[in-house]
C-alpha positions as CSV (number, residue, x, y, z in Angstrom):
1,X,-20.0,6.0,20.2
2,X,-19.4,6.9,16.5
3,X,-15.7,7.0,17.0
4,X,-15.7,3.6,18.7
5,X,-17.8,2.1,15.9
6,X,-15.4,3.6,13.3
7,X,-12.4,2.0,15.0
8,X,-14.2,-1.3,15.1
9,X,-15.1,-1.4,11.5
10,X,-12.2,0.6,9.8
11,X,-8.6,-0.4,10.1
12,X,-6.4,2.0,12.0
13,X,-3.3,1.2,9.8
14,X,-2.9,4.8,8.6
15,X,0.1,4.1,6.4
16,X,-1.8,1.4,4.5
17,X,-4.3,4.0,3.2
18,X,-1.7,6.0,1.4
19,X,-0.2,2.8,-0.1
20,X,-3.7,1.7,-1.3
21,X,-4.6,5.2,-2.7
22,X,-1.5,6.7,-4.3
23,X,-0.6,4.0,-6.9
24,X,-4.3,3.7,-7.9
25,X,-4.8,7.5,-8.3
26,X,-1.5,7.7,-10.2
27,X,-2.6,5.0,-12.6
28,X,-5.9,6.8,-13.1
29,X,-4.1,10.1,-13.8
30,X,-1.8,8.5,-16.3
31,X,-4.6,6.8,-18.1
32,X,-5.8,8.6,-21.3
33,X,-9.5,7.5,-20.7
34,X,-10.4,7.5,-17.0
35,X,-14.0,6.8,-16.3
36,X,-16.7,5.5,-14.1
37,X,-15.1,2.1,-14.0
38,X,-12.2,3.6,-12.1
39,X,-14.6,4.7,-9.3
40,X,-16.1,1.2,-9.1
41,X,-12.7,-0.4,-9.1
42,X,-11.4,1.9,-6.4
43,X,-14.4,1.1,-4.2
44,X,-13.9,-2.6,-4.8
45,X,-10.2,-2.2,-4.0
46,X,-10.7,-0.5,-0.7
47,X,-13.7,-2.7,0.3
48,X,-11.6,-5.8,-0.4
49,X,-8.7,-4.5,1.7
50,X,-11.0,-3.9,4.7
51,X,-12.6,-7.3,4.3
52,X,-9.3,-9.1,4.1
53,X,-8.0,-7.0,7.1
54,X,-10.9,-8.2,9.3
55,X,-10.5,-11.8,8.0
56,X,-6.8,-11.8,9.0
57,X,-7.6,-10.3,12.4
58,X,-10.2,-13.0,13.0
59,X,-7.7,-15.7,12.0
60,X,-4.9,-14.2,14.2
61,X,-7.1,-14.0,17.3
62,X,-9.0,-17.3,16.7
63,X,-5.7,-19.1,16.3
64,X,-5.0,-18.1,19.9
65,X,-8.4,-19.0,21.2
66,X,-9.4,-15.4,22.0
67,X,-13.1,-14.5,22.1
68,X,-12.3,-11.1,20.7
69,X,-11.9,-12.7,17.3
70,X,-15.7,-12.6,17.0
71,X,-15.8,-8.9,16.6
72,X,-14.1,-9.2,13.3
73,X,-16.5,-11.7,11.8
74,X,-19.4,-9.4,10.9
75,X,-17.2,-6.6,9.4
76,X,-15.4,-9.3,7.3
77,X,-18.7,-10.6,6.0
78,X,-20.2,-7.2,5.3
79,X,-17.2,-5.7,3.6
80,X,-16.7,-9.0,1.7
81,X,-20.2,-8.8,0.4
82,X,-19.8,-5.1,-0.6
83,X,-16.6,-6.0,-2.4
84,X,-18.3,-8.7,-4.4
85,X,-21.1,-6.3,-5.3
86,X,-18.7,-3.8,-6.7
87,X,-16.1,-6.2,-8.0
88,X,-18.0,-9.0,-9.7
89,X,-19.8,-6.8,-12.3
90,X,-16.5,-5.1,-13.1
91,X,-14.8,-8.4,-13.6
92,X,-17.6,-9.5,-15.9
93,X,-17.0,-6.4,-18.0
94,X,-13.2,-6.7,-17.8
95,X,-12.2,-10.4,-17.3
96,X,-8.5,-9.6,-17.3
97,X,-9.0,-8.2,-13.8
98,X,-9.3,-11.8,-12.6
99,X,-5.8,-12.4,-13.9
100,X,-4.6,-9.3,-12.0
101,X,-6.2,-10.6,-8.8
102,X,-4.5,-14.0,-9.3
103,X,-1.2,-12.3,-9.7
104,X,-1.7,-10.6,-6.3
105,X,-2.9,-13.7,-4.5
106,X,0.5,-15.1,-3.5
107,X,1.4,-11.8,-1.8
108,X,-2.0,-11.9,0.0
109,X,-1.3,-15.4,1.2
110,X,2.1,-14.3,2.5
111,X,0.4,-11.5,4.5
112,X,-2.3,-14.0,5.7
113,X,0.4,-16.4,6.9
114,X,2.2,-13.7,8.9
115,X,-1.2,-12.6,10.4
116,X,-1.9,-16.2,11.5
117,X,1.5,-16.4,13.1
118,X,1.0,-13.0,14.8
119,X,4.0,-11.5,13.0
120,X,2.3,-8.7,11.0
121,X,5.1,-6.3,11.9
122,X,7.7,-8.5,10.2
123,X,9.8,-6.8,7.5
124,X,9.0,-9.4,4.9
125,X,5.3,-9.0,5.6
126,X,5.4,-5.3,5.0
127,X,7.3,-5.7,1.7
128,X,4.9,-8.4,0.5
129,X,2.0,-6.0,1.0
130,X,3.7,-3.3,-1.1
131,X,3.8,-5.3,-4.3
132,X,0.0,-5.8,-5.1
133,X,-0.7,-2.2,-3.8
134,X,1.8,-0.7,-6.3
135,X,0.6,-3.1,-9.0
136,X,-2.7,-1.3,-8.9
137,X,-1.1,1.5,-10.8
138,X,-0.8,-0.8,-13.8
139,X,-4.3,-2.1,-13.3
140,X,-5.8,1.4,-13.1
141,X,-3.8,2.6,-16.1
142,X,-4.9,-0.3,-18.2
143,X,-8.5,0.2,-17.3
144,X,-8.1,3.7,-18.7
145,X,-6.4,2.6,-21.9
146,X,-2.7,2.7,-21.0
147,X,-0.9,-0.6,-21.3
148,X,1.8,-2.0,-19.1
149,X,4.5,-1.3,-21.7
150,X,4.0,2.4,-20.9
151,X,2.8,2.4,-17.3
152,X,5.4,0.0,-15.8
153,X,7.9,2.8,-14.8
154,X,5.2,4.4,-12.6
155,X,4.6,1.0,-10.9
156,X,8.4,0.6,-10.3
157,X,8.6,4.2,-8.9
158,X,5.7,3.5,-6.5
159,X,7.4,0.2,-5.5
160,X,10.7,1.9,-4.9
161,X,9.0,4.5,-2.6
162,X,6.6,2.3,-0.7
163,X,9.1,-0.5,-0.2
164,X,11.4,2.1,1.4
165,X,8.8,3.2,3.8
166,X,8.8,-0.3,5.4
167,X,12.3,-0.1,6.9
168,X,12.3,3.7,7.3
169,X,9.2,3.7,9.5
170,X,10.7,1.0,11.6
171,X,13.7,3.2,12.2
172,X,11.3,5.9,13.5
173,X,9.3,3.7,15.8
174,X,9.8,0.0,16.5
175,X,13.5,-0.2,15.5
176,X,14.5,3.4,16.4
177,X,17.4,2.1,18.5
178,X,18.7,-0.2,15.8
179,X,21.9,0.9,13.9
180,X,21.5,-1.9,11.4
181,X,18.0,-0.8,10.4
182,X,19.2,2.8,10.1
183,X,22.1,1.7,7.9
184,X,19.9,-0.6,5.8
185,X,17.3,2.1,5.3
186,X,19.9,4.7,4.2
187,X,21.5,2.3,1.8
188,X,18.2,1.3,0.3
189,X,17.1,4.9,-0.2
190,X,20.4,5.8,-1.9
191,X,20.0,2.9,-4.3
192,X,16.3,3.9,-4.8
193,X,17.4,7.4,-5.7
194,X,19.7,6.1,-8.4
195,X,17.1,3.7,-9.8
196,X,14.4,6.5,-9.8
197,X,16.7,8.9,-11.6
198,X,17.2,6.3,-14.4
199,X,13.4,6.1,-14.7
200,X,13.1,9.9,-15.0
201,X,15.1,13.0,-13.9
202,X,11.8,14.3,-12.4
203,X,11.7,11.4,-10.0
204,X,15.1,12.3,-8.7
205,X,13.6,15.3,-6.9
206,X,11.2,13.4,-4.5
207,X,13.6,10.5,-4.1
208,X,16.4,12.8,-3.0
209,X,14.0,14.1,-0.4
210,X,13.2,10.5,0.7
211,X,16.9,9.8,1.1
212,X,17.4,13.0,3.1
213,X,14.6,12.2,5.5
214,X,16.0,8.6,6.0
215,X,19.3,10.1,7.0
216,X,18.1,13.1,9.1
217,X,15.0,12.1,11.0
218,X,15.7,8.7,12.7
219,X,16.8,9.3,16.3
220,X,15.0,12.7,16.7
221,X,12.1,11.2,18.7
222,X,9.3,12.3,16.4
223,X,5.9,11.1,17.5
224,X,4.0,8.6,15.3
225,X,1.4,11.2,14.1
226,X,4.3,13.4,12.9
227,X,6.0,10.5,11.2
228,X,2.6,9.8,9.5
229,X,2.2,13.4,8.4
230,X,5.6,13.4,6.8
231,X,4.9,10.2,4.9
232,X,1.6,11.7,3.7
233,X,3.5,14.6,2.3
234,X,6.1,12.3,0.7
235,X,3.5,10.1,-1.0
236,X,1.7,13.2,-2.2
237,X,4.9,14.4,-3.8
238,X,5.2,11.1,-5.6
239,X,1.7,11.3,-6.8
240,X,2.2,14.9,-8.2
241,X,5.6,14.0,-9.8
242,X,4.6,10.8,-11.6
243,X,2.5,12.5,-14.4
244,X,5.4,14.8,-15.1
245,X,7.9,11.9,-15.3
246,X,6.2,9.4,-17.6
C-alpha cells in the first residue's frame, strides 16, 4: 500500500531527480555562505517540480478525456500549496528569485506544451527541461553570495552534461536501434569534452568518461536500472569535480 501511494504521489522519472539535485547542490557547495535559505529553496524547488509534474499529467490525460486525470488533481494542489508555503517567504526575503523564476517560465511552458500534446519523450522537450534545472546552480550560488560572473562556468558545465544525457539515454532505450541517434550523441559528447576542457582541465576528466560511455555502451542491451545507475555515478562525478574546477 505504501509503495502504491508513493508511486501515485511521487514522479517515477528517476533521471529528473539527479538533474534537479546536482546543479543545486553544486551551486550550494560553490557558494561562500551557504545557509538555511538553501534548505528552504531546495524544498521549494523539489515541491514545485512535483506540483508541476502532476499538473502536466492532469493536463495530458484530461485533454484525452481520460478519467485517470483526476488522480493527479489532489497531488498537484497539495504540492502546489507546499511549494507556496516554502517559496513565498523566501521570495519576500530575496525578490530577485522572482526574476529567476520568470527566466525559467518559457522553458516550463515548452514542457507543458509537449505534455499537453502527449510528446513528453520528444528530444526538444528533454532539452528544454535541462535549462532551468542547470540554471539553479547560479541561483543557489547567488543565494550564498557568489554572483553569476563567477558561477556561470559551473552552470555551463552542468548544461553540457545534462543536455548530453537526453540523446544518450535515448540511444540506450527508446532509440537503441537508431544509428543517427548514436552518431549524434557521440558527436555531441566529443564537442562537450572540448568545451568542458576550455572551462577547466579538471572537467576534461569526467567529460572524457561521458564521451567513452556514449561510444561504448549503446547496443550492449543494458537494462534501464543499470543505465540509471551509470548516470547516477556520472552526475556524482560532475558534482565532485565542479568545486575543484572553478
